[in-house]
C-alpha positions as CSV (number, residue, x, y, z in Angstrom):
1,M,33.8,-4.3,-10.4
2,A,35.6,-1.0,-9.7
3,A,33.0,1.7,-8.9
4,A,33.6,5.4,-9.1
5,T,31.5,8.0,-7.3
6,D,27.9,8.9,-8.1
7,N,27.0,5.4,-9.4
8,L,29.6,5.6,-12.2
9,I,31.7,2.6,-13.2
10,A,35.4,3.0,-13.9
11,G,36.5,1.7,-17.3
12,A,39.7,1.8,-19.3
13,T,38.4,4.9,-21.2
14,G,36.9,6.7,-18.3
15,D,33.7,6.5,-16.3
16,W,30.5,4.8,-17.5
17,E,26.9,5.2,-16.4
18,I,24.5,2.2,-16.1
19,V,20.9,2.8,-17.2
20,I,18.4,0.3,-15.8
21,G,14.7,-0.3,-16.3
22,L,12.7,-3.2,-14.9
23,E,9.7,-5.2,-15.9
24,V,8.3,-6.8,-12.7
25,H,5.9,-9.7,-13.3
26,A,3.7,-10.2,-10.3
27,Q,1.2,-13.0,-10.0
28,V,-2.2,-11.6,-8.9
29,N,-3.5,-12.9,-5.6
30,S,-6.7,-14.6,-6.9
31,K,-8.2,-18.0,-6.4
32,A,-9.0,-18.3,-10.1
33,K,-7.2,-17.5,-13.3
34,L,-7.5,-14.3,-15.4
35,F,-10.0,-15.7,-17.9
36,S,-11.2,-19.0,-16.4
37,G,-12.4,-20.4,-13.1
38,A,-9.4,-22.9,-12.8
39,S,-7.5,-22.9,-9.5
40,T,-4.3,-20.9,-9.1
41,E,-3.2,-23.0,-6.1
42,F,0.6,-23.7,-6.1
43,G,1.9,-27.2,-6.1
44,G,-0.8,-29.3,-7.7
45,A,-0.1,-32.3,-9.8
46,P,0.8,-31.4,-13.4
47,N,-2.2,-30.4,-15.5
48,S,-4.6,-30.7,-12.6
49,H,-5.6,-27.0,-12.6
50,V,-6.5,-26.6,-16.2
51,S,-9.8,-25.6,-17.7
52,L,-10.9,-26.0,-21.3
53,V,-10.1,-22.3,-21.8
54,D,-6.5,-22.7,-20.4
55,A,-6.0,-25.6,-22.7
56,A,-7.2,-23.6,-25.7
57,M,-9.9,-26.1,-26.7
58,P,-11.8,-25.0,-29.8
59,G,-14.7,-22.7,-29.1
60,M,-13.8,-21.9,-25.5
61,L,-14.1,-18.1,-24.9
62,P,-12.3,-16.1,-22.1
63,V,-14.3,-14.4,-19.4
64,I,-12.5,-11.7,-17.4
65,N,-12.0,-12.3,-13.7
66,R,-13.5,-9.3,-11.8
67,E,-11.2,-9.8,-8.8
68,C,-8.0,-9.7,-10.9
69,V,-9.2,-6.4,-12.3
70,A,-9.8,-5.0,-8.8
71,Q,-6.3,-6.3,-7.7
72,A,-4.7,-4.5,-10.6
73,V,-6.5,-1.2,-9.7
74,R,-5.5,-1.5,-6.1
75,T,-1.9,-2.0,-7.1
76,G,-2.0,1.0,-9.4
77,L,-3.3,3.1,-6.6
78,G,-0.5,1.8,-4.3
79,L,2.0,2.8,-7.0
80,N,0.5,6.4,-7.1
81,A,-0.4,5.7,-10.7
82,Q,-3.1,6.8,-13.1
83,I,-6.0,4.4,-13.3
84,N,-7.3,4.1,-16.9
85,L,-11.1,3.8,-16.8
86,R,-11.0,2.1,-20.3
87,S,-8.4,-0.5,-21.3
88,T,-8.2,-3.2,-23.9
89,F,-6.7,-6.7,-24.4
90,D,-4.4,-7.6,-27.2
91,R,-3.1,-10.9,-28.6
92,K,0.7,-11.3,-28.5
93,N,1.4,-14.0,-31.1
94,Y,4.3,-16.4,-30.8
95,F,4.7,-20.2,-30.8
96,Y,6.0,-22.2,-27.9
97,P,4.9,-25.6,-26.6
98,D,3.7,-24.3,-23.2
99,L,1.5,-21.6,-24.9
100,P,-1.5,-23.7,-26.2
101,Q,-3.4,-20.9,-27.8
102,G,-0.4,-19.8,-29.9
103,Y,-0.8,-16.3,-28.4
104,Q,-0.8,-14.6,-25.0
105,I,-3.6,-12.2,-24.0
106,S,-2.0,-9.0,-22.8
107,Q,-2.5,-5.2,-22.9
108,L,0.0,-3.5,-25.2
109,Y,-1.8,-0.4,-26.4
110,H,-4.2,0.6,-23.7
111,P,-3.2,-0.8,-20.2
112,I,-5.3,-0.7,-17.1
113,V,-2.8,1.5,-15.2
114,G,-0.7,4.3,-16.6
115,E,2.1,6.4,-15.2
116,G,3.0,6.6,-11.5
117,E,6.0,6.7,-9.2
118,I,7.4,5.2,-6.0
119,E,10.2,6.5,-3.7
120,I,13.2,4.3,-2.9
121,D,15.9,4.8,-0.3
122,V,19.6,3.8,-1.0
123,D,22.1,4.4,1.7
124,G,20.0,7.2,3.2
125,D,19.3,9.0,-0.1
126,A,15.7,9.1,-1.4
127,K,15.0,8.9,-5.1
128,S,11.8,8.7,-7.1
129,I,11.5,6.0,-9.7
130,G,8.9,6.4,-12.4
131,I,6.3,3.8,-13.3
132,E,5.6,3.6,-17.0
133,R,2.5,1.3,-16.9
134,L,0.9,-1.7,-15.3
135,H,-0.9,-4.1,-17.5
136,L,-2.7,-7.4,-17.0
137,E,-1.7,-10.5,-18.9
138,Q,-2.0,-14.3,-18.7
139,D,1.0,-16.5,-17.8
140,A,2.1,-19.3,-20.0
141,G,2.5,-22.9,-18.9
142,K,5.8,-24.6,-18.0
143,S,8.0,-26.8,-20.1
144,I,9.7,-29.7,-18.3
145,H,12.9,-31.1,-19.8
146,D,14.5,-33.3,-17.2
147,M,11.9,-36.1,-16.7
148,H,12.9,-38.1,-19.8
149,P,16.1,-38.0,-21.9
150,D,14.1,-38.1,-25.2
151,Y,11.0,-36.1,-24.4
152,S,9.9,-32.8,-23.0
153,Y,6.6,-32.4,-21.1
154,V,4.3,-29.5,-20.7
155,D,2.4,-28.6,-17.4
156,L,-0.4,-26.1,-18.0
157,N,-1.2,-25.4,-14.4
158,R,0.2,-21.9,-14.7
159,S,-1.4,-21.3,-18.1
160,G,-3.8,-18.4,-17.8
161,V,-2.7,-17.4,-14.3
162,A,-3.1,-13.6,-14.0
163,L,0.0,-11.5,-14.0
164,M,0.5,-7.8,-13.5
165,E,3.5,-6.5,-15.5
166,I,4.8,-3.4,-13.8
167,V,7.1,-1.5,-16.1
168,S,9.5,1.1,-14.7
169,K,11.0,4.0,-16.5
170,P,14.8,3.8,-17.1
171,D,15.4,5.8,-13.9
172,M,17.8,3.5,-12.0
173,R,21.6,4.0,-12.2
174,S,23.0,1.2,-10.0
175,A,22.4,-2.4,-9.0
176,K,21.6,-1.1,-5.5
177,E,18.9,1.2,-6.8
178,A,17.3,-1.7,-8.8
179,Q,17.4,-3.9,-5.8
180,A,15.8,-1.2,-3.6
181,Y,13.1,-0.7,-6.3
182,V,12.1,-4.3,-6.5
183,T,12.1,-4.6,-2.7
184,K,9.9,-1.6,-2.5
185,V,7.5,-2.8,-5.2
186,R,7.3,-6.2,-3.4
187,T,6.6,-4.5,-0.1
188,I,3.8,-2.5,-1.6
189,L,2.2,-5.6,-3.2
190,R,2.4,-7.5,0.1
191,Y,0.8,-4.6,2.0
192,L,-2.0,-4.5,-0.6
193,D,-2.3,-8.3,-0.6
194,T,-2.4,-8.2,-4.4
195,C,0.7,-10.5,-4.8
196,D,2.5,-12.6,-2.2
197,G,5.9,-11.6,-3.8
198,D,7.3,-15.2,-3.4
199,M,10.1,-15.2,-5.9
200,E,11.2,-18.7,-5.1
201,K,7.8,-20.0,-6.4
202,G,8.0,-17.7,-9.4
203,N,5.1,-15.6,-8.2
204,M,7.2,-12.5,-8.7
205,R,10.2,-12.2,-11.1
206,A,11.8,-9.5,-13.1
207,D,13.1,-8.8,-16.6
208,V,16.1,-6.4,-16.2
209,N,16.9,-4.0,-19.0
210,V,20.5,-2.8,-18.9
211,S,22.5,-0.4,-21.1
212,V,25.6,1.7,-20.5
213,R,26.7,5.1,-21.7
214,K,29.2,7.8,-21.1
215,P,27.7,10.4,-18.7
216,G,25.6,12.9,-20.7
217,D,25.5,10.8,-23.9
218,E,22.4,9.3,-25.6
219,L,21.0,6.1,-24.2
220,G,23.0,3.0,-25.2
221,T,21.7,-0.2,-26.7
222,R,19.9,-2.2,-24.1
223,C,19.9,-5.9,-23.4
224,E,17.1,-7.6,-21.5
225,I,17.9,-10.2,-18.9
226,K,14.8,-12.4,-18.6
227,N,13.2,-14.0,-15.6
228,V,15.5,-13.1,-12.7
229,N,14.0,-14.6,-9.6
230,S,15.8,-13.1,-6.6
231,I,16.7,-9.6,-5.5
232,R,20.3,-10.8,-4.9
233,F,20.5,-12.2,-8.5
234,I,19.1,-8.9,-9.9
235,G,22.0,-7.0,-8.4
236,Q,24.6,-9.6,-9.6
237,A,23.1,-9.7,-13.1
238,I,23.2,-5.9,-13.6
239,E,26.8,-5.6,-12.5
240,I,28.0,-8.5,-14.6
241,E,26.0,-7.4,-17.7
242,A,27.2,-3.8,-17.4
243,R,30.8,-4.9,-17.2
244,R,30.3,-7.1,-20.2
245,Q,28.9,-4.3,-22.3
246,I,31.6,-1.8,-21.2
247,D,34.3,-4.3,-22.1
248,I,32.8,-4.9,-25.6
249,I,32.5,-1.2,-26.3
250,E,36.0,-0.4,-25.1
251,D,37.4,-3.2,-27.3
252,G,35.9,-1.5,-30.3
253,G,32.7,-3.6,-30.6
254,K,29.1,-2.7,-30.4
255,I,26.2,-4.0,-28.3
256,D,23.5,-6.1,-30.0
257,Q,20.0,-5.6,-28.7
258,E,19.1,-9.1,-27.5
259,T,17.4,-11.1,-24.7
260,R,19.8,-12.8,-22.3
261,L,19.7,-15.2,-19.4
262,Y,21.6,-14.8,-16.1
263,D,23.5,-17.9,-14.9
264,P,24.3,-17.4,-11.2
265,R,26.5,-20.5,-11.0
266,A,28.7,-19.4,-13.9
267,G,28.5,-15.7,-12.9
268,E,27.6,-14.6,-16.5
269,T,24.8,-13.6,-18.7
270,R,24.4,-15.5,-22.0
271,S,22.5,-14.8,-25.2
272,M,19.0,-16.3,-25.5
273,R,17.7,-14.7,-28.7
274,S,17.7,-11.4,-30.5
275,K,15.4,-8.9,-29.0
276,E,12.0,-8.8,-30.6
277,E,10.1,-5.7,-31.3
278,A,6.3,-5.2,-30.9
279,H,5.7,-5.9,-34.6
280,D,7.4,-9.2,-34.4
281,Y,4.6,-10.4,-32.1
282,R,1.8,-9.2,-34.6
283,Y,-0.2,-7.6,-31.8
284,F,-3.8,-7.0,-32.5
285,P,-6.9,-6.4,-30.4
286,D,-8.4,-9.6,-28.9
287,P,-11.7,-10.1,-30.8
288,D,-13.1,-12.3,-27.9
289,L,-12.8,-9.6,-25.3
290,L,-14.7,-6.3,-25.1
291,P,-12.9,-3.2,-23.8
292,L,-12.6,-3.2,-20.1
293,E,-14.6,-0.2,-18.7
294,F,-15.5,1.0,-15.2
295,D,-16.3,4.4,-13.7
296,Q,-14.4,6.6,-11.2
297,A,-16.8,5.6,-8.4
298,Y,-15.5,2.0,-8.7
299,V,-11.9,3.2,-8.4
300,D,-12.8,5.5,-5.4
301,D,-14.5,2.7,-3.6
302,L,-11.4,0.5,-4.0
303,K,-9.2,3.4,-2.8
304,T,-11.2,3.7,0.4
305,G,-10.4,0.1,1.2
306,L,-6.7,0.4,0.8
307,P,-4.6,-0.4,3.9
308,E,-1.9,2.0,5.3
309,L,1.0,1.6,2.9
310,P,4.7,1.4,4.0
311,D,5.6,5.1,3.4
312,E,2.6,6.3,5.4
313,K,3.3,3.8,8.2
314,R,7.0,4.9,8.3
315,A,5.9,8.5,8.6
316,R,3.5,7.6,11.4
317,F,6.1,5.6,13.3
318,M,8.5,8.6,13.2
319,A,5.9,11.2,14.1
320,D,3.9,9.3,16.8
321,M,6.6,7.1,18.3
322,G,9.7,9.3,17.8
323,L,11.5,6.6,15.8
324,S,14.5,7.4,13.6
325,V,14.3,7.1,9.8
326,Y,16.4,4.0,10.0
327,D,14.4,2.2,12.6
328,A,11.1,3.1,11.0
329,S,12.3,2.0,7.6
330,V,13.5,-1.4,9.0
331,L,10.2,-2.0,10.7
332,V,7.9,-1.3,7.7
333,V,9.8,-3.3,5.0
334,D,7.7,-6.3,5.8
335,K,4.0,-6.0,6.8
336,D,4.1,-8.9,9.3
337,N,7.2,-7.3,11.0
338,A,5.4,-4.0,11.2
339,D,2.3,-5.6,12.6
340,Y,4.3,-7.4,15.3
341,F,6.1,-4.2,16.3
342,E,2.8,-2.3,16.6
343,A,1.4,-5.1,18.9
344,V,4.6,-4.8,21.0
345,A,4.6,-1.0,21.1
346,A,0.8,-0.6,21.9
347,G,0.7,1.6,25.1
348,R,4.5,1.4,25.5
349,D,7.6,3.5,24.8
350,G,8.1,3.3,21.0
351,K,11.8,3.7,21.0
352,M,12.3,1.0,23.6
353,S,9.9,-1.3,21.8
354,A,11.7,-0.7,18.5
355,N,15.1,-1.5,20.0
356,W,13.9,-4.8,21.4
357,V,12.1,-5.8,18.2
358,I,15.0,-4.8,15.8
359,N,18.0,-5.8,17.9
360,E,16.9,-8.7,20.0
361,L,14.0,-10.3,18.2
362,F,15.0,-9.7,14.5
363,G,18.6,-10.4,15.3
364,R,17.7,-13.8,16.8
365,L,15.2,-14.6,14.0
366,N,17.9,-13.9,11.4
367,K,20.3,-16.1,13.2
368,E,17.8,-18.9,13.3
369,G,16.6,-18.4,9.8
370,L,13.0,-17.7,10.9
371,E,10.2,-15.3,9.9
372,V,8.5,-13.2,12.4
373,E,5.3,-15.4,12.2
374,Q,7.5,-18.3,13.4
375,S,8.9,-16.5,16.4
376,P,8.9,-18.5,19.6
377,V,8.4,-15.1,21.4
378,S,5.0,-13.6,20.8
379,A,4.3,-9.9,20.6
380,A,2.4,-10.2,23.9
381,Q,5.4,-11.9,25.6
382,L,7.9,-9.3,24.4
383,G,5.5,-6.5,25.4
384,E,5.3,-8.0,28.9
385,L,9.0,-8.2,29.1
386,I,9.3,-4.5,28.2
387,D,6.8,-3.7,30.9
388,L,9.0,-5.4,33.5
389,I,11.9,-3.2,32.4
390,S,9.8,0.0,32.4
391,S,8.6,-0.7,36.0
392,D,12.2,-1.4,37.2
393,T,11.2,-4.9,38.1
394,I,14.1,-6.2,36.1
395,S,17.2,-4.6,34.5
396,G,18.0,-4.6,30.8
397,K,20.6,-7.3,31.4
398,I,18.2,-9.6,33.3
399,A,15.6,-8.9,30.5
400,K,18.0,-10.5,28.0
401,D,18.3,-13.6,30.2
402,V,14.5,-13.7,30.5
403,F,14.1,-13.3,26.7
404,E,16.4,-16.3,26.2
405,I,14.3,-18.4,28.6
406,V,11.1,-17.4,26.8
407,W,12.6,-18.2,23.4
408,S,13.9,-21.6,24.5
409,E,11.2,-22.7,27.0
410,G,8.2,-20.5,26.6
411,G,6.2,-19.0,29.5
412,A,5.1,-15.6,30.7
413,P,8.0,-13.3,31.5
414,A,6.5,-12.0,34.8
415,A,6.0,-15.6,36.0
416,I,9.6,-16.5,35.0
417,V,11.0,-13.5,36.9
418,E,9.0,-14.4,40.0
419,E,9.7,-18.1,40.0
420,R,13.4,-17.7,39.4
421,G,14.0,-14.8,41.8
422,L,15.2,-12.5,39.1
423,K,13.6,-9.3,40.4
424,Q,15.8,-6.3,40.4
425,V,17.2,-5.1,43.7
426,T,16.0,-1.6,44.2
427,D,16.4,-1.4,48.0
428,T,19.0,1.3,48.4
429,G,20.1,-0.1,51.7
430,A,21.0,-3.5,50.2
431,I,22.8,-1.8,47.3
432,E,24.7,0.5,49.7
433,A,25.9,-2.5,51.7
434,A,27.2,-4.1,48.5
435,V,29.0,-0.9,47.5
436,D,30.6,-0.6,50.9
437,E,31.8,-4.1,50.7
438,V,33.4,-3.6,47.3
439,V,35.0,-0.2,48.3
440,A,36.4,-1.7,51.5
441,A,38.0,-4.6,49.7
442,N,39.7,-2.4,47.0
443,P,41.4,0.6,48.6
444,D,44.0,0.9,45.8
445,Q,41.2,1.1,43.2
446,V,39.5,3.7,45.3
447,K,42.5,6.0,45.1
448,K,42.7,5.5,41.3
449,A,39.0,6.3,40.9
450,I,39.3,9.5,43.0
451,D,42.2,10.6,40.6
452,N,40.3,9.4,37.5
453,P,36.5,9.5,38.0
454,K,36.0,7.4,34.8
455,L,37.2,4.4,36.8
456,A,34.1,4.5,39.0
457,G,32.5,2.2,36.4
458,W,34.7,-0.6,37.6
459,F,33.0,-0.4,41.0
460,V,29.6,-0.4,39.3
461,G,30.6,-3.6,37.5
462,Q,31.8,-5.3,40.6
463,V,28.6,-4.5,42.5
464,M,26.4,-5.7,39.6
465,K,28.5,-8.9,39.6
466,A,28.2,-9.3,43.4
467,T,24.4,-9.0,43.2
468,G,24.0,-11.3,40.2
469,G,23.1,-8.5,38.0
470,K,19.9,-7.8,40.0
471,A,20.9,-4.4,41.4
472,N,19.4,-1.4,39.7
473,P,22.3,0.0,37.6
474,Q,21.3,3.7,38.0
475,A,21.0,3.3,41.8
476,V,24.4,1.5,41.9
477,Q,26.0,4.3,39.9
478,A,24.6,7.0,42.1
479,I,25.7,5.3,45.4
480,V,29.2,4.5,44.0
481,K,29.7,8.2,43.1
482,A,28.5,9.3,46.5
483,K,30.7,6.8,48.4
484,L,33.8,7.9,46.4
485,G,32.9,11.6,46.7
486,L,32.8,12.1,42.9
């Protein structure tokens, strides 16, 4: 896709603007479902986590799960959103085999959370994205079509699982912005521990609303791409759908409002059904559930228990540890990563700690396909390694060798340095002798270095090589310059 500046897309008739809104469906971290006590544990045998309420047996009435309500309020607070002290549940009526009640309990008219906003960062530019609402609703079951050629099966384990639907305003103008938004929402949810954000398990997914228009024109007709389950696919689906719409309009056609699916293997979106409006679902207040009401003291109590959120943590890393915006942003994207860094940096130089965590540790974890909690090098071990550098016991080069040993074999860095004779040579007499030997052996190079002082680095390299990398680099550099009269 050819892109113009300022998030515009080049078409045959000029530049186009994408308008994007997202509906993120996040499974609430709760041991029980929204309206029953059935387990929400992932991976159970089909229909093993189903109560009579979930199966819609006659006469079974829903009872609200207090923890799901608290999790929704915590999430709303984390999204800087208005918490509504009174909300109501509605029935969204439609027929599908994995929806045993024939309706989904949701919150259309009076959601538990109102407007809010979060800040995203794309290529160093900050932007605020509005939150329209967050409402609680129950998930449907799952239809299984590949177990038998003649039959479909229904697994109701997910039926009734609590979801938070987080609806953004149509404030995003590029695939990158949409990906940054979903990443930020997932980060906030994980910090709050209100959703694990595991998109592979379906615990978080997004419906992506895409339309295109000429800059400054009215909003175009939008299409909704349902159930996109990875951040990478969200970006791909937006770009492909935007190009599809532009091509149709430029060929003289018009966009039909519809629901579509993204097929990553075919690299296309395809029509699923015409887009329903609210009246098509015959929403009405659920007669089995009273309005959900709580007071401000309840909200304030939950607010006092919130953890430090990513934006606050990033600001603290920058202010207290002198980290750059980039380094601080990288470290706070994942809470486990941030916690690891803080353990490493405790009582140590923040910048040096960040460099080792980001460049050496994260680099190696990415290469091996591991998460930080799977790291063979613990925060205590990495911190000890940094202490050895700070005390001039070892050089940065030797530290990388020790890091490799700890990664592969384990052990305490200090003990490894002692046992393998890796301590840095700081004795100036020994370093001076090594410099004298290199200088005496290379008279031609001495003349060149005197004429061009930049070549003194060659002598430093030779001395480091001669000492097995153990000599203190700063001491070597100073002695080389003194011997050459530079």
